[in-house]
N, C-alpha and C positions, 0 to 999 in steps of 0.2 A: 630725417624723413626719408621714406622709400616710396618709389613708384614701381609696382609689380603688376604683371599680367599673371593671374592664377590659372589653374588647370581648367576652369569653366569659361576662360576667355575674357573674364572681367578685368578691368584696370582698377587697381587699388592705390589710393594715396594714403600711406600709413605714417602717423606721426611718431615722434621719439619718446612719448610720455608712456607711463606704465599705469594701468593698462593702456595699451595702444589704442587710439581712435582711428577709424577709417572712413574715407569717403569712397564709395564704390560706383564705378561707372559700368553698367551692365548692358552690353549691346544685344539687341534682338532685331535682326534685319535692319531697317532703317531708323529704328527707335533706340534711344539710350535712356535707361532708368538710372537715376542718381539717388543714392540713399547713404545713410550713415550706419556704421557698424562699430563694434567694439571687440578687442581681444579678450575682454572680460566676458566669460561664458554667460553669466547671469544677465548682464546687460545686452549681449547679443541676442539672447532668446527673447527679451523684451522688445528689442527693436524689430525682430523678425515677426513677433505677434502683432505689431502695429500695421504691418503690411503697407507701409507708407513710402512712397517715393515720388520724386518729380519726373515727369516724362518729357523728353524732347526728341525732335528729329535729329539725325546725325548732323545735319548742316546747322541747325539752330544751336546745339551745344558747342560745335566748333566756333562759331561766330561769337557766342557768349563768352567762351573761354578767351578768345583773342581779345575781347573787350576788357575782361578782367585783368589780363596781363598788361594791357596798355595802361589801364587806370592805376594799377599797382606800381608800375614803373614811373608814372607821372608823380605819384605820391612820394616816391622815394628820391626824387630829384631835388 
């Protein structure tokens, strides 16, 4: 797994599978769009055509990710 910040300022979590899958956090002012993408060009084009994302305020996504981390840690204990 990699976490990268691309040239557009988006944060990407990229898995180790081939073709790679991605979860992209795309900041715009106080809003963060979250969507899925793929390193497979054909799939990426299909994802892009959907124009579908989840929209959160910056504070909401930070709080949600903190909860995800907490729950995942509890499940691994």
